[in-house]
C-alpha positions as CSV (number, residue, x, y, z in Angstrom):
1,X,37.6,25.7,-49.4
2,X,34.5,27.4,-48.2
3,X,32.3,25.3,-50.3
4,X,33.9,22.1,-49.1
5,X,33.4,23.1,-45.5
6,X,29.7,23.7,-46.1
7,X,29.3,20.3,-47.8
8,X,31.0,18.6,-44.8
9,X,28.7,20.4,-42.3
10,X,25.6,19.6,-44.4
11,X,26.7,16.0,-44.6
12,X,27.2,15.8,-40.8
13,X,23.7,17.3,-40.2
14,X,22.1,14.7,-42.6
15,X,24.1,11.8,-41.0
16,X,23.2,12.9,-37.5
17,X,19.5,13.1,-38.5
18,X,19.6,9.6,-40.1
19,X,21.4,8.2,-37.0
20,X,18.9,9.7,-34.6
21,X,16.0,8.4,-36.6
22,X,17.5,4.9,-36.7
23,X,18.1,5.0,-32.9
24,X,14.7,6.3,-32.0
25,X,12.6,4.1,-29.6
26,X,9.9,2.3,-31.5
27,X,6.3,2.3,-30.3
28,X,4.4,-0.6,-28.7
29,X,3.2,-1.7,-32.2
30,X,6.7,-2.4,-33.3
31,X,7.4,-5.8,-34.9
32,X,10.7,-6.0,-33.1
33,X,10.6,-8.8,-30.5
34,X,10.7,-7.9,-26.9
35,X,13.5,-8.9,-24.6
36,X,12.7,-11.5,-21.9
37,X,13.0,-8.8,-19.2
38,X,10.4,-6.6,-20.9
39,X,8.1,-9.5,-21.5
40,X,8.4,-10.5,-17.8
41,X,7.7,-7.0,-16.6
42,X,4.5,-6.8,-18.7
43,X,3.2,-10.2,-17.6
44,X,3.6,-9.6,-13.9
45,X,0.2,-10.1,-12.3
46,X,-1.1,-7.2,-10.3
47,X,-2.5,-7.7,-6.8
48,X,-6.2,-7.3,-6.3
49,X,-7.2,-3.9,-4.9
50,X,-7.7,-3.6,-1.2
51,X,-11.2,-3.7,0.3
52,X,-12.2,-0.5,2.2
53,X,-11.7,-2.5,5.4
54,X,-8.1,-3.5,4.4
55,X,-7.4,0.0,3.2
56,X,-8.5,1.5,6.6
57,X,-6.4,-1.1,8.5
58,X,-3.4,-0.3,6.4
59,X,-3.9,3.4,7.0
60,X,-3.9,2.8,10.8
61,X,-0.9,0.4,10.6
62,X,1.0,3.0,8.7
63,X,0.5,5.3,11.7
64,X,3.2,3.3,13.5
65,X,1.0,2.4,16.5
66,X,2.0,-0.4,18.8
67,X,-1.7,-1.4,19.4
68,X,-4.6,-1.4,17.0
69,X,-8.0,-2.3,18.2
70,X,-11.3,-2.7,16.3
71,X,-14.5,-1.9,18.0
72,X,-18.0,-2.8,16.8
73,X,-21.4,-2.8,18.4
74,X,-22.6,-6.2,19.7
75,X,-25.9,-5.8,17.8
76,X,-24.0,-5.2,14.5
77,X,-25.6,-1.8,13.9
78,X,-23.7,1.4,12.9
79,X,-21.9,3.3,15.6
80,X,-23.7,6.4,16.8
81,X,-22.7,9.5,18.6
82,X,-23.2,7.9,22.0
83,X,-20.9,5.0,21.1
84,X,-18.3,7.5,19.9
85,X,-18.5,9.5,23.1
86,X,-18.2,6.3,25.2
87,X,-15.1,5.2,23.3
88,X,-13.4,8.6,23.5
89,X,-14.2,8.8,27.3
90,X,-13.1,5.3,28.1
91,X,-10.1,5.1,25.8
92,X,-8.6,8.6,25.9
93,X,-5.1,7.1,25.1
94,X,-6.3,6.2,21.5
95,X,-4.6,8.7,19.1
96,X,-6.2,7.8,15.8
97,X,-9.8,6.7,15.2
98,X,-10.7,5.4,11.7
99,X,-14.4,4.4,11.0
100,X,-14.7,1.5,8.7
101,X,-17.3,-1.0,7.3
102,X,-19.9,1.6,6.5
103,X,-19.8,3.1,10.0
104,X,-20.3,-0.3,11.8
105,X,-16.7,-0.5,13.1
106,X,-13.9,1.7,14.1
107,X,-10.2,1.2,14.4
108,X,-8.3,2.7,17.3
109,X,-4.6,3.2,17.0
110,X,-2.5,3.8,20.2
111,X,0.9,3.1,21.8
112,X,-0.8,2.4,25.1
113,X,-1.9,-1.1,26.0
114,X,-5.7,-0.8,26.6
115,X,-5.6,-4.0,28.5
116,X,-3.9,-2.0,31.3
117,X,-6.7,0.5,31.0
118,X,-10.4,0.2,30.4
119,X,-10.5,-2.6,27.9
120,X,-12.7,-4.8,30.1
121,X,-15.3,-1.9,30.3
122,X,-15.1,-1.5,26.5
123,X,-15.6,-5.2,26.0
124,X,-18.9,-5.0,28.0
125,X,-20.4,-2.7,25.3
126,X,-18.5,-3.6,22.2
127,X,-17.0,-6.5,20.3
128,X,-13.3,-5.9,20.5
129,X,-10.7,-7.3,18.2
130,X,-6.9,-6.9,18.5
131,X,-5.2,-6.1,15.2
132,X,-1.9,-5.2,16.7
133,X,1.3,-6.4,15.0
134,X,2.5,-9.5,16.8
């Protein structure tokens, strides 16, 4: 009786090992055809990576601001510390400043409408673009 029990246990172990080996997931070099769903998932085109400008804009938009403004010098040169001081002094409502385009432009994120503030003064010194969600 003891011997037959041992044979049954060994047989179960062997069968379990064979079953697990047969059910194991095969690698990508398998000759088994893929299902349509797997093939579609692998052939889905990926979007092109964002440019640094687009990435910076997305960052500011993810801040949840109502208004997003882009400021650049009228001569196209990089912003300097005087430009930065002018912006901070005349747009104190801006919460988030993000420099972009190799320092030539800066995004400002705010929940305050700068048109009700000093936007006209800012437009005298900078090229101003509105990137607010409409």
